[in-house]
C-alpha atoms as an extended CHARMM CRD file, in Angstrom:
* protein
*
       291  EXT
         1         1  MET       CA              0.0000000000        0.0000000000        0.0000000000  PROA      1               0.0000000000
         2         2  GLY       CA              1.4700000000        3.3630000000       -0.9480000000  PROA      2               0.0000000000
         3         3  GLU       CA              1.6170000000        6.2280000000        1.4930000000  PROA      3               0.0000000000
         4         4  ALA       CA             -0.9770000000        8.1720000000       -0.5560000000  PROA      4               0.0000000000
         5         5  ARG       CA             -3.5730000000        5.5640000000        0.3570000000  PROA      5               0.0000000000
         6         6  LEU       CA             -2.8020000000        5.5110000000        4.0610000000  PROA      6               0.0000000000
         7         7  PRO       CA             -5.4890000000        6.8170000000        6.4120000000  PROA      7               0.0000000000
         8         8  GLY       CA             -4.6200000000       10.3950000000        7.2890000000  PROA      8               0.0000000000
         9         9  THR       CA             -6.6350000000       10.8700000000       10.4880000000  PROA      9               0.0000000000
        10        10  LEU       CA             -7.1540000000        8.9650000000       13.7150000000  PROA      10              0.0000000000
        11        11  ASP       CA            -10.7820000000        8.0950000000       13.0040000000  PROA      11              0.0000000000
        12        12  ALA       CA             -9.9890000000        6.8860000000        9.4800000000  PROA      12              0.0000000000
        13        13  LEU       CA             -7.0920000000        4.8120000000       10.7980000000  PROA      13              0.0000000000
        14        14  LEU       CA             -9.2600000000        3.2660000000       13.4960000000  PROA      14              0.0000000000
        15        15  ARG       CA            -11.9520000000        2.3970000000       10.9680000000  PROA      15              0.0000000000
        16        16  GLN       CA             -9.4630000000        0.7170000000        8.6420000000  PROA      16              0.0000000000
        17        17  ALA       CA             -7.8260000000       -1.2670000000       11.4490000000  PROA      17              0.0000000000
        18        18  ARG       CA            -11.2380000000       -2.3850000000       12.7000000000  PROA      18              0.0000000000
        19        19  THR       CA            -12.2830000000       -3.4310000000        9.1950000000  PROA      19              0.0000000000
        20        20  ILE       CA             -9.1500000000       -5.5560000000        8.8050000000  PROA      20              0.0000000000
        21        21  LEU       CA             -9.9660000000       -7.3970000000       12.0400000000  PROA      21              0.0000000000
        22        22  GLN       CA            -13.6860000000       -7.7480000000       11.3310000000  PROA      22              0.0000000000
        23        23  GLU       CA            -13.0410000000       -9.2130000000        7.8890000000  PROA      23              0.0000000000
        24        24  ALA       CA            -10.7340000000      -11.7680000000        9.5240000000  PROA      24              0.0000000000
        25        25  GLY       CA            -13.4980000000      -12.7500000000       11.9590000000  PROA      25              0.0000000000
        26        26  ILE       CA            -11.6250000000      -11.5530000000       15.0520000000  PROA      26              0.0000000000
        27        27  ALA       CA            -13.8430000000      -11.4960000000       18.1320000000  PROA      27              0.0000000000
        28        28  GLY       CA            -13.6520000000       -8.1260000000       19.8570000000  PROA      28              0.0000000000
        29        29  ALA       CA            -12.3880000000       -6.4770000000       16.6920000000  PROA      29              0.0000000000
        30        30  ALA       CA            -13.3720000000       -2.9660000000       17.7810000000  PROA      30              0.0000000000
        31        31  TYR       CA            -11.5830000000       -3.2640000000       21.1270000000  PROA      31              0.0000000000
        32        32  ASP       CA             -8.4170000000       -4.7600000000       19.6600000000  PROA      32              0.0000000000
        33        33  ALA       CA             -8.3240000000       -2.1520000000       16.8880000000  PROA      33              0.0000000000
        34        34  ARG       CA             -8.5460000000        0.6250000000       19.4620000000  PROA      34              0.0000000000
        35        35  LEU       CA             -5.6860000000       -0.8400000000       21.5310000000  PROA      35              0.0000000000
        36        36  ILE       CA             -3.5260000000       -1.1320000000       18.4200000000  PROA      36              0.0000000000
        37        37  VAL       CA             -4.2150000000        2.4240000000       17.2780000000  PROA      37              0.0000000000
        38        38  GLU       CA             -3.5830000000        3.8690000000       20.7420000000  PROA      38              0.0000000000
        39        39  HSD       CA             -0.2990000000        1.9870000000       21.1250000000  PROA      39              0.0000000000
        40        40  PHE       CA              1.2610000000        2.4900000000       17.7110000000  PROA      40              0.0000000000
        41        41  ALA       CA             -0.0370000000        6.0300000000       17.1810000000  PROA      41              0.0000000000
        42        42  GLY       CA              1.0860000000        7.0150000000       20.6870000000  PROA      42              0.0000000000
        43        43  ILE       CA             -2.2940000000        8.3180000000       21.8110000000  PROA      43              0.0000000000
        44        44  THR       CA             -4.8910000000        7.6700000000       24.5040000000  PROA      44              0.0000000000
        45        45  GLN       CA             -8.5480000000        6.7110000000       24.3180000000  PROA      45              0.0000000000
        46        46  ALA       CA             -9.3370000000       10.3060000000       25.2970000000  PROA      46              0.0000000000
        47        47  ASP       CA             -7.4460000000       11.4970000000       22.2160000000  PROA      47              0.0000000000
        48        48  LEU       CA             -9.5580000000        9.2450000000       19.9940000000  PROA      48              0.0000000000
        49        49  ILE       CA            -12.7370000000       10.6680000000       21.4740000000  PROA      49              0.0000000000
        50        50  ALA       CA            -11.7070000000       14.3310000000       21.6340000000  PROA      50              0.0000000000
        51        51  SER       CA             -9.6850000000       14.6190000000       18.4150000000  PROA      51              0.0000000000
        52        52  PRO       CA            -10.8150000000       11.9930000000       15.8970000000  PROA      52              0.0000000000
        53        53  GLY       CA             -9.7340000000       14.2090000000       13.0180000000  PROA      53              0.0000000000
        54        54  ARG       CA             -6.1530000000       14.5940000000       14.2380000000  PROA      54              0.0000000000
        55        55  ALA       CA             -3.6040000000       14.0020000000       11.5060000000  PROA      55              0.0000000000
        56        56  VAL       CA             -1.5910000000       10.7710000000       11.6520000000  PROA      56              0.0000000000
        57        57  ALA       CA              1.9790000000       10.4720000000       10.4050000000  PROA      57              0.0000000000
        58        58  ALA       CA              2.5290000000        7.9440000000        7.6210000000  PROA      58              0.0000000000
        59        59  ALA       CA              4.9580000000        5.9090000000        9.7580000000  PROA      59              0.0000000000
        60        60  GLN       CA              2.3810000000        5.6000000000       12.5220000000  PROA      60              0.0000000000
        61        61  ALA       CA             -0.3550000000        4.5900000000       10.1020000000  PROA      61              0.0000000000
        62        62  MET       CA              1.8720000000        1.9230000000        8.5610000000  PROA      62              0.0000000000
        63        63  ALA       CA              2.7450000000        0.5740000000       12.0110000000  PROA      63              0.0000000000
        64        64  VAL       CA             -0.9280000000        0.3980000000       12.9840000000  PROA      64              0.0000000000
        65        65  LEU       CA             -1.9730000000       -1.4090000000        9.8110000000  PROA      65              0.0000000000
        66        66  ALA       CA              0.9430000000       -3.8450000000       10.0490000000  PROA      66              0.0000000000
        67        67  ALA       CA             -0.0940000000       -4.6760000000       13.6210000000  PROA      67              0.0000000000
        68        68  ALA       CA             -3.7250000000       -5.0710000000       12.5490000000  PROA      68              0.0000000000
        69        69  ARG       CA             -2.6540000000       -7.6060000000        9.9290000000  PROA      69              0.0000000000
        70        70  GLN       CA             -0.6940000000       -9.5200000000       12.5780000000  PROA      70              0.0000000000
        71        71  ARG       CA             -3.8280000000       -9.6480000000       14.7140000000  PROA      71              0.0000000000
        72        72  ALA       CA             -5.9050000000      -10.7320000000       11.7250000000  PROA      72              0.0000000000
        73        73  ALA       CA             -3.4350000000      -13.5910000000       11.2120000000  PROA      73              0.0000000000
        74        74  GLY       CA             -4.1160000000      -14.8280000000       14.7510000000  PROA      74              0.0000000000
        75        75  LYS       CA             -1.4330000000      -13.2200000000       16.9060000000  PROA      75              0.0000000000
        76        76  PRO       CA             -2.9610000000      -12.1190000000       20.2430000000  PROA      76              0.0000000000
        77        77  VAL       CA             -3.2640000000       -8.3740000000       20.5800000000  PROA      77              0.0000000000
        78        78  HSD       CA             -1.2220000000       -8.1910000000       23.7800000000  PROA      78              0.0000000000
        79        79  ARG       CA              1.5830000000      -10.2090000000       22.1820000000  PROA      79              0.0000000000
        80        80  ILE       CA              1.6310000000       -7.5610000000       19.4740000000  PROA      80              0.0000000000
        81        81  LEU       CA              1.7010000000       -4.7370000000       22.0130000000  PROA      81              0.0000000000
        82        82  GLY       CA              4.3110000000       -6.5720000000       24.1110000000  PROA      82              0.0000000000
        83        83  TYR       CA              2.5630000000       -6.0910000000       27.4310000000  PROA      83              0.0000000000
        84        84  ARG       CA             -0.6440000000       -6.7620000000       29.3120000000  PROA      84              0.0000000000
        85        85  GLU       CA             -2.3910000000       -5.1390000000       32.2660000000  PROA      85              0.0000000000
        86        86  PHE       CA             -2.8890000000       -7.4000000000       35.2830000000  PROA      86              0.0000000000
        87        87  TYR       CA             -4.2930000000       -6.3260000000       38.6510000000  PROA      87              0.0000000000
        88        88  GLY       CA             -3.5880000000       -2.7050000000       37.7690000000  PROA      88              0.0000000000
        89        89  LEU       CA              0.0290000000       -3.4130000000       36.7950000000  PROA      89              0.0000000000
        90        90  LYS       CA              1.5960000000       -3.1250000000       33.3560000000  PROA      90              0.0000000000
        91        91  LEU       CA              3.5030000000       -6.3440000000       32.6880000000  PROA      91              0.0000000000
        92        92  MET       CA              5.8500000000       -6.9460000000       29.7940000000  PROA      92              0.0000000000
        93        93  LEU       CA              5.4960000000      -10.2480000000       27.9340000000  PROA      93              0.0000000000
        94        94  SER       CA              8.1290000000      -12.4460000000       26.3220000000  PROA      94              0.0000000000
        95        95  ALA       CA              8.2230000000      -15.6230000000       24.2690000000  PROA      95              0.0000000000
        96        96  GLU       CA              8.4680000000      -17.9370000000       27.2850000000  PROA      96              0.0000000000
        97        97  THR       CA              5.9060000000      -16.2540000000       29.5380000000  PROA      97              0.0000000000
        98        98  LEU       CA              2.2440000000      -17.1330000000       29.7490000000  PROA      98              0.0000000000
        99        99  GLU       CA              0.0340000000      -14.1450000000       29.0350000000  PROA      99              0.0000000000
       100       100  PRO       CA             -1.5700000000      -13.3070000000       32.4070000000  PROA      100             0.0000000000
       101       101  ARG       CA             -5.3510000000      -13.3900000000       32.2260000000  PROA      101             0.0000000000
       102       102  PRO       CA             -8.2590000000      -12.1440000000       34.3750000000  PROA      102             0.0000000000
       103       103  ASP       CA             -8.9980000000      -15.6450000000       35.7370000000  PROA      103             0.0000000000
       104       104  THR       CA             -5.6910000000      -15.5130000000       37.6060000000  PROA      104             0.0000000000
       105       105  GLU       CA             -6.7830000000      -12.3590000000       39.4150000000  PROA      105             0.0000000000
       106       106  THR       CA             -9.2310000000      -14.6950000000       41.1700000000  PROA      106             0.0000000000
       107       107  LEU       CA             -6.2450000000      -16.4350000000       42.7850000000  PROA      107             0.0000000000
       108       108  VAL       CA             -4.8010000000      -13.1000000000       43.9180000000  PROA      108             0.0000000000
       109       109  ASP       CA             -8.0690000000      -12.0670000000       45.5490000000  PROA      109             0.0000000000
       110       110  LEU       CA             -8.4280000000      -15.4470000000       47.2390000000  PROA      110             0.0000000000
       111       111  VAL       CA             -5.1020000000      -15.2920000000       49.0860000000  PROA      111             0.0000000000
       112       112  LEU       CA             -5.1070000000      -11.6420000000       50.1520000000  PROA      112             0.0000000000
       113       113  PRO       CA             -7.0580000000      -12.2360000000       53.4000000000  PROA      113             0.0000000000
       114       114  HSD       CA             -4.5100000000      -14.8880000000       54.4290000000  PROA      114             0.0000000000
       115       115  LEU       CA             -1.5930000000      -12.5580000000       53.7270000000  PROA      115             0.0000000000
       116       116  ARG       CA             -3.1770000000       -9.6660000000       55.5990000000  PROA      116             0.0000000000
       117       117  GLU       CA             -3.9140000000      -11.8700000000       58.5950000000  PROA      117             0.0000000000
       118       118  THR       CA             -0.2990000000      -13.0510000000       58.5760000000  PROA      118             0.0000000000
       119       119  VAL       CA              0.8830000000       -9.4340000000       58.5360000000  PROA      119             0.0000000000
       120       120  ARG       CA             -1.4790000000       -8.6070000000       61.4000000000  PROA      120             0.0000000000
       121       121  ARG       CA              0.0270000000      -11.4230000000       63.4860000000  PROA      121             0.0000000000
       122       122  ARG       CA              3.6710000000      -11.1830000000       62.4690000000  PROA      122             0.0000000000
       123       123  GLY       CA              4.1930000000       -7.7560000000       60.9350000000  PROA      123             0.0000000000
       124       124  SER       CA              5.3760000000       -9.1810000000       57.5980000000  PROA      124             0.0000000000
       125       125  CYS       CA              4.8790000000      -12.1450000000       55.2820000000  PROA      125             0.0000000000
       126       126  THR       CA              6.7900000000      -14.1590000000       52.6910000000  PROA      126             0.0000000000
       127       127  ILE       CA              5.5350000000      -15.5520000000       49.3800000000  PROA      127             0.0000000000
       128       128  LEU       CA              6.8090000000      -18.2170000000       47.0000000000  PROA      128             0.0000000000
       129       129  ASP       CA              5.3640000000      -17.8920000000       43.4830000000  PROA      129             0.0000000000
       130       130  MET       CA              6.2320000000      -21.0550000000       41.5540000000  PROA      130             0.0000000000
       131       131  GLY       CA              6.2340000000      -20.8490000000       37.7690000000  PROA      131             0.0000000000
       132       132  THR       CA              6.1960000000      -17.0790000000       38.0930000000  PROA      132             0.0000000000
       133       133  GLY       CA              6.3110000000      -16.2910000000       34.3520000000  PROA      133             0.0000000000
       134       134  THR       CA              5.8340000000      -12.5290000000       34.0700000000  PROA      134             0.0000000000
       135       135  GLY       CA              5.7920000000      -12.2920000000       37.8670000000  PROA      135             0.0000000000
       136       136  ALA       CA              2.0940000000      -11.4330000000       37.6840000000  PROA      136             0.0000000000
       137       137  ILE       CA              0.8410000000      -13.1710000000       40.8320000000  PROA      137             0.0000000000
       138       138  ALA       CA              3.7470000000      -12.2100000000       43.0770000000  PROA      138             0.0000000000
       139       139  LEU       CA              3.8290000000       -8.5880000000       41.9250000000  PROA      139             0.0000000000
       140       140  ALA       CA              0.0610000000       -8.2040000000       42.2890000000  PROA      140             0.0000000000
       141       141  LEU       CA              0.3270000000       -9.4700000000       45.8650000000  PROA      141             0.0000000000
       142       142  LEU       CA              3.2390000000       -7.1460000000       46.6130000000  PROA      142             0.0000000000
       143       143  SER       CA              1.2160000000       -4.2290000000       45.2610000000  PROA      143             0.0000000000
       144       144  ALA       CA             -1.6170000000       -5.0430000000       47.6860000000  PROA      144             0.0000000000
       145       145  VAL       CA              0.4600000000       -5.9480000000       50.7530000000  PROA      145             0.0000000000
       146       146  PRO       CA              3.3830000000       -3.5580000000       51.3630000000  PROA      146             0.0000000000
       147       147  GLU       CA              4.7620000000       -5.7550000000       54.1630000000  PROA      147             0.0000000000
       148       148  ALA       CA              5.1870000000       -8.7650000000       51.8420000000  PROA      148             0.0000000000
       149       149  ARG       CA              8.3090000000      -10.0680000000       50.1570000000  PROA      149             0.0000000000
       150       150  ALA       CA              8.2960000000      -12.6420000000       47.3710000000  PROA      150             0.0000000000
       151       151  VAL       CA             10.4800000000      -15.1710000000       45.5780000000  PROA      151             0.0000000000
       152       152  GLY       CA              9.4670000000      -15.9940000000       42.0100000000  PROA      152             0.0000000000
       153       153  THR       CA             10.7440000000      -19.2400000000       40.4970000000  PROA      153             0.0000000000
       154       154  ASP       CA             10.7120000000      -20.5970000000       36.9810000000  PROA      154             0.0000000000
       155       155  ILE       CA             12.6590000000      -23.0360000000       34.8070000000  PROA      155             0.0000000000
       156       156  SER       CA             12.9150000000      -20.4660000000       32.0230000000  PROA      156             0.0000000000
       157       157  ASP       CA             15.7110000000      -17.8890000000       32.0920000000  PROA      157             0.0000000000
       158       158  ASP       CA             13.6690000000      -15.7890000000       29.6560000000  PROA      158             0.0000000000
       159       159  ALA       CA             10.6950000000      -15.7760000000       32.0410000000  PROA      159             0.0000000000
       160       160  LEU       CA             12.8840000000      -14.9080000000       35.0290000000  PROA      160             0.0000000000
       161       161  ALA       CA             14.4140000000      -11.9850000000       33.1440000000  PROA      161             0.0000000000
       162       162  THR       CA             10.9430000000      -10.7600000000       32.1860000000  PROA      162             0.0000000000
       163       163  ALA       CA              9.7240000000      -11.0540000000       35.7870000000  PROA      163             0.0000000000
       164       164  ARG       CA             12.7030000000       -8.9950000000       36.9930000000  PROA      164             0.0000000000
       165       165  THR       CA             11.9840000000       -6.3690000000       34.3410000000  PROA      165             0.0000000000
       166       166  ASN       CA              8.3770000000       -6.1670000000       35.4990000000  PROA      166             0.0000000000
       167       167  ALA       CA              9.4140000000       -5.8860000000       39.1520000000  PROA      167             0.0000000000
       168       168  ASP       CA             11.7850000000       -3.0350000000       38.2830000000  PROA      168             0.0000000000
       169       169  MET       CA              9.2390000000       -1.2990000000       36.0720000000  PROA      169             0.0000000000
       170       170  ASN       CA              6.5260000000       -1.3980000000       38.7460000000  PROA      170             0.0000000000
       171       171  GLY       CA              8.7890000000       -0.4740000000       41.6540000000  PROA      171             0.0000000000
       172       172  TYR       CA              8.9170000000       -3.8090000000       43.5040000000  PROA      172             0.0000000000
       173       173  SER       CA             12.4760000000       -4.9770000000       42.8270000000  PROA      173             0.0000000000
       174       174  GLU       CA             13.5130000000       -4.4630000000       46.4660000000  PROA      174             0.0000000000
       175       175  ARG       CA             10.8470000000       -6.9350000000       47.6280000000  PROA      175             0.0000000000
       176       176  PHE       CA             11.0000000000       -9.4410000000       44.7720000000  PROA      176             0.0000000000
       177       177  VAL       CA             13.7720000000      -11.8430000000       43.8080000000  PROA      177             0.0000000000
       178       178  THR       CA             13.8730000000      -14.5620000000       41.1640000000  PROA      178             0.0000000000
       179       179  ARG       CA             15.3840000000      -18.0170000000       41.2940000000  PROA      179             0.0000000000
       180       180  ARG       CA             15.7630000000      -20.7230000000       38.6720000000  PROA      180             0.0000000000
       181       181  SER       CA             14.0860000000      -23.8080000000       40.1220000000  PROA      181             0.0000000000
       182       182  ASP       CA             12.0930000000      -26.7840000000       38.8990000000  PROA      182             0.0000000000
       183       183  TRP       CA              9.2900000000      -26.5530000000       41.4360000000  PROA      183             0.0000000000
       184       184  PHE       CA             10.9270000000      -27.0360000000       44.8660000000  PROA      184             0.0000000000
       185       185  GLY       CA             14.2270000000      -28.2800000000       43.4470000000  PROA      185             0.0000000000
       186       186  GLU       CA             16.2580000000      -25.2170000000       44.4800000000  PROA      186             0.0000000000
       187       187  ILE       CA             14.0650000000      -24.1060000000       47.3830000000  PROA      187             0.0000000000
       188       188  GLU       CA             15.3640000000      -24.6500000000       50.9210000000  PROA      188             0.0000000000
       189       189  GLU       CA             13.4840000000      -22.0640000000       52.9780000000  PROA      189             0.0000000000
       190       190  SER       CA              9.8590000000      -21.8990000000       54.1390000000  PROA      190             0.0000000000
       191       191  PHE       CA              7.1620000000      -19.3470000000       53.3650000000  PROA      191             0.0000000000
       192       192  ASP       CA              3.8930000000      -18.0170000000       54.7410000000  PROA      192             0.0000000000
       193       193  LEU       CA              2.2110000000      -18.5150000000       51.3710000000  PROA      193             0.0000000000
       194       194  ILE       CA              2.9750000000      -20.6390000000       48.3340000000  PROA      194             0.0000000000
       195       195  VAL       CA              1.0970000000      -19.7550000000       45.1450000000  PROA      195             0.0000000000
       196       196  SER       CA              1.1450000000      -21.1790000000       41.6480000000  PROA      196             0.0000000000
       197       197  ASN       CA             -0.6760000000      -21.0810000000       38.3600000000  PROA      197             0.0000000000
       198       198  PRO       CA              0.8160000000      -24.3500000000       37.1010000000  PROA      198             0.0000000000
       199       199  PRO       CA              0.3580000000      -25.9650000000       33.6890000000  PROA      199             0.0000000000
       200       200  TYR       CA             -2.9580000000      -27.8380000000       33.8420000000  PROA      200             0.0000000000
       201       201  ILE       CA             -4.0620000000      -28.6150000000       30.2860000000  PROA      201             0.0000000000
       202       202  ALA       CA             -4.4230000000      -32.3690000000       29.6250000000  PROA      202             0.0000000000
       203       203  THR       CA             -2.6610000000      -33.8570000000       26.6110000000  PROA      203             0.0000000000
       204       204  ALA       CA             -5.9080000000      -34.5410000000       24.7440000000  PROA      204             0.0000000000
       205       205  GLU       CA             -7.0470000000      -30.9420000000       25.2570000000  PROA      205             0.0000000000
       206       206  MET       CA             -3.9350000000      -29.2500000000       23.9020000000  PROA      206             0.0000000000
       207       207  ASP       CA             -5.1500000000      -29.3670000000       20.2930000000  PROA      207             0.0000000000
       208       208  GLU       CA             -8.5180000000      -27.9530000000       21.3700000000  PROA      208             0.0000000000
       209       209  LEU       CA             -7.0450000000      -24.6990000000       22.6710000000  PROA      209             0.0000000000
       210       210  SER       CA             -7.7400000000      -21.5350000000       20.7170000000  PROA      210             0.0000000000
       211       211  ARG       CA             -5.2560000000      -20.6580000000       18.0050000000  PROA      211             0.0000000000
       212       212  GLU       CA             -4.1090000000      -17.6140000000       19.9540000000  PROA      212             0.0000000000
       213       213  VAL       CA             -3.1930000000      -19.7520000000       22.9750000000  PROA      213             0.0000000000
       214       214  ARG       CA             -1.9470000000      -22.8450000000       21.1430000000  PROA      214             0.0000000000
       215       215  GLU       CA              0.4140000000      -20.9780000000       18.8400000000  PROA      215             0.0000000000
       216       216  HSD       CA              1.6450000000      -18.1900000000       21.1050000000  PROA      216             0.0000000000
       217       217  ASP       CA              1.6650000000      -19.2490000000       24.7810000000  PROA      217             0.0000000000
       218       218  PRO       CA              4.6250000000      -21.4580000000       25.7910000000  PROA      218             0.0000000000
       219       219  VAL       CA              3.7920000000      -25.1710000000       25.8550000000  PROA      219             0.0000000000
       220       220  ASN       CA              5.6390000000      -25.6920000000       29.1420000000  PROA      220             0.0000000000
       221       221  ALA       CA              3.2610000000      -23.2600000000       30.8250000000  PROA      221             0.0000000000
       222       222  LEU       CA              0.1830000000      -25.0490000000       29.4590000000  PROA      222             0.0000000000
       223       223  HSD       CA              0.7000000000      -28.8180000000       29.2530000000  PROA      223             0.0000000000
       224       224  GLY       CA              0.0580000000      -30.5330000000       32.5830000000  PROA      224             0.0000000000
       225       225  GLY       CA              0.5650000000      -34.1440000000       31.5290000000  PROA      225             0.0000000000
       226       226  VAL       CA             -1.8370000000      -36.8060000000       30.3370000000  PROA      226             0.0000000000
       227       227  ASP       CA             -4.5840000000      -35.7890000000       32.7740000000  PROA      227             0.0000000000
       228       228  GLY       CA             -3.4130000000      -32.2170000000       33.3760000000  PROA      228             0.0000000000
       229       229  LEU       CA             -2.6580000000      -32.8870000000       37.0460000000  PROA      229             0.0000000000
       230       230  ASP       CA              1.0840000000      -33.6490000000       37.1050000000  PROA      230             0.0000000000
       231       231  ALA       CA              2.1110000000      -30.3020000000       38.5900000000  PROA      231             0.0000000000
       232       232  TYR       CA             -0.4480000000      -30.5220000000       41.4030000000  PROA      232             0.0000000000
       233       233  ARG       CA              0.8820000000      -33.9280000000       42.4240000000  PROA      233             0.0000000000
       234       234  GLN       CA              4.4250000000      -32.6210000000       42.6590000000  PROA      234             0.0000000000
       235       235  ILE       CA              3.4800000000      -29.4130000000       44.4550000000  PROA      235             0.0000000000
       236       236  ALA       CA              1.2600000000      -31.1840000000       46.9980000000  PROA      236             0.0000000000
       237       237  ALA       CA              3.8750000000      -33.8520000000       47.7020000000  PROA      237             0.0000000000
       238       238  GLU       CA              6.6050000000      -31.3580000000       48.5990000000  PROA      238             0.0000000000
       239       239  ALA       CA              4.8390000000      -28.2150000000       49.8260000000  PROA      239             0.0000000000
       240       240  VAL       CA              4.4510000000      -29.0810000000       53.4910000000  PROA      240             0.0000000000
       241       241  GLY       CA              8.2040000000      -28.9130000000       54.0390000000  PROA      241             0.0000000000
       242       242  HSD       CA              8.2730000000      -25.3380000000       52.7610000000  PROA      242             0.0000000000
       243       243  LEU       CA              5.4420000000      -23.7680000000       54.7530000000  PROA      243             0.0000000000
       244       244  ASN       CA              5.8030000000      -21.7740000000       57.9420000000  PROA      244             0.0000000000
       245       245  ALA       CA              3.4610000000      -22.4670000000       60.8350000000  PROA      245             0.0000000000
       246       246  ALA       CA             -0.0750000000      -21.4160000000       59.8360000000  PROA      246             0.0000000000
       247       247  GLY       CA              1.0990000000      -21.1600000000       56.2460000000  PROA      247             0.0000000000
       248       248  ALA       CA             -1.0980000000      -21.8370000000       53.2320000000  PROA      248             0.0000000000
       249       249  ILE       CA             -0.8040000000      -22.8830000000       49.6090000000  PROA      249             0.0000000000
       250       250  ALA       CA             -3.0710000000      -21.7310000000       46.7900000000  PROA      250             0.0000000000
       251       251  VAL       CA             -3.2590000000      -22.8610000000       43.1690000000  PROA      251             0.0000000000
       252       252  GLU       CA             -5.1570000000      -21.9130000000       40.0760000000  PROA      252             0.0000000000
       253       253  ILE       CA             -6.9870000000      -24.8520000000       38.4790000000  PROA      253             0.0000000000
       254       254  GLY       CA             -8.8260000000      -25.7580000000       35.3190000000  PROA      254             0.0000000000
       255       255  SER       CA            -12.5860000000      -25.2560000000       35.2870000000  PROA      255             0.0000000000
       256       256  SER       CA            -13.3670000000      -28.9590000000       35.8730000000  PROA      256             0.0000000000
       257       257  GLN       CA            -10.4590000000      -29.9270000000       38.1200000000  PROA      257             0.0000000000
       258       258  ALA       CA            -11.6150000000      -28.8960000000       41.5960000000  PROA      258             0.0000000000
       259       259  ALA       CA            -12.5250000000      -32.3650000000       42.8820000000  PROA      259             0.0000000000
       260       260  ASP       CA             -9.3580000000      -33.9840000000       41.5330000000  PROA      260             0.0000000000
       261       261  VAL       CA             -7.0470000000      -31.2850000000       42.8750000000  PROA      261             0.0000000000
       262       262  LYS       CA             -8.6880000000      -31.3790000000       46.3070000000  PROA      262             0.0000000000
       263       263  GLU       CA             -8.2040000000      -35.1620000000       46.3880000000  PROA      263             0.0000000000
       264       264  ILE       CA             -4.5210000000      -34.8240000000       45.4650000000  PROA      264             0.0000000000
       265       265  PHE       CA             -3.8850000000      -32.3270000000       48.2530000000  PROA      265             0.0000000000
       266       266  ALA       CA             -5.9610000000      -34.3000000000       50.7540000000  PROA      266             0.0000000000
       267       267  SER       CA             -3.7890000000      -37.3530000000       50.1230000000  PROA      267             0.0000000000
       268       268  ASN       CA             -0.8100000000      -35.1820000000       51.1180000000  PROA      268             0.0000000000
       269       269  SER       CA             -2.3740000000      -33.9700000000       54.3840000000  PROA      269             0.0000000000
       270       270  PHE       CA             -3.8500000000      -30.6900000000       53.1330000000  PROA      270             0.0000000000
       271       271  GLN       CA             -7.4540000000      -29.5690000000       53.4340000000  PROA      271             0.0000000000
       272       272  ALA       CA             -9.2350000000      -27.0420000000       51.2620000000  PROA      272             0.0000000000
       273       273  ALA       CA             -9.8730000000      -23.9650000000       53.3950000000  PROA      273             0.0000000000
       274       274  ASP       CA            -11.3680000000      -21.6880000000       50.7430000000  PROA      274             0.0000000000
       275       275  ALA       CA            -12.0540000000      -21.4580000000       47.0320000000  PROA      275             0.0000000000
       276       276  ALA       CA            -12.9370000000      -18.7840000000       44.4980000000  PROA      276             0.0000000000
       277       277  ALA       CA            -14.9920000000      -19.0650000000       41.3380000000  PROA      277             0.0000000000
       278       278  ASP       CA            -14.4560000000      -17.3960000000       37.9820000000  PROA      278             0.0000000000
       279       279  LEU       CA            -17.1090000000      -15.3710000000       36.1710000000  PROA      279             0.0000000000
       280       280  ALA       CA            -18.5720000000      -18.5790000000       34.7420000000  PROA      280             0.0000000000
       281       281  GLY       CA            -19.1430000000      -19.9510000000       38.2470000000  PROA      281             0.0000000000
       282       282  HSD       CA            -16.4140000000      -22.6190000000       38.1040000000  PROA      282             0.0000000000
       283       283  ASP       CA            -13.9270000000      -22.9880000000       40.9530000000  PROA      283             0.0000000000
       284       284  ARG       CA            -10.7740000000      -21.3820000000       39.5810000000  PROA      284             0.0000000000
       285       285  ALA       CA             -8.5440000000      -21.1480000000       42.6520000000  PROA      285             0.0000000000
       286       286  ILE       CA             -8.2910000000      -23.1720000000       45.8700000000  PROA      286             0.0000000000
       287       287  LEU       CA             -6.5420000000      -22.3240000000       49.1440000000  PROA      287             0.0000000000
       288       288  PHE       CA             -5.1610000000      -25.2180000000       51.2040000000  PROA      288             0.0000000000
       289       289  ILE       CA             -3.8410000000      -25.5060000000       54.7420000000  PROA      289             0.0000000000
       290       290  ALA       CA             -2.0450000000      -28.4070000000       56.3750000000  PROA      290             0.0000000000
       291       291  CYS       CA             -4.2950000000      -30.7960000000       58.2810000000  PROA      291             0.0000000000
């Protein structure tokens, strides 16, 4: 497309980006088009509303339309932007990090009362976030509980680097450290809270995932073994040795896994103390304490 045919104003650019996505059958085309225009044109939603006729530079228009074509081809919009908002934080993404999603905010909300009670009793609290990825869970908890400190572990050096970047960017680097560890492999100390959003997709379900997830989220952060429960077995088997007195462990789960995960933890001397449902009404996070 030559520059003469590029949209010259914000509203024209938004319309063309939206059309590209709609013709590709992208759900939420209008929303994604707006995010793309705001990001690559360097504007805000208020600018779109107040100044729709504002002139757009050719380089910006080309960047917007190139991004719209990426989205039309199936690349998730936040992968294109390079970041995603989670619990009020801006988190950078990378190739080996799972894109944090609203369902995981359910886990954050579930454990906050436990953390605040620990702070009330002890004046501080410690968190282990296993499979930290972008650092989303740990950093969200640190943002809500100033007295907390967290260790984020992962087997991916890329993910650990991204988590450190996000801690620095959001101002939590003094209370957040990363460690390369395969679950509890390199963990010696104990914590007041252990949290994890482990891989929980069963082998047979991997091919059923949406194209955006299947082709762009890292497999190691998705595939949980034949039945999707491998990570829960390992976490439950070793967690008790890494919990302080009155400590708790909380995990995100798949929408149909509540009974199985509770049974796994029960067989390792944990009882479900609380649970939280997602917007569809399915248990999405469970909090356990030692029996």
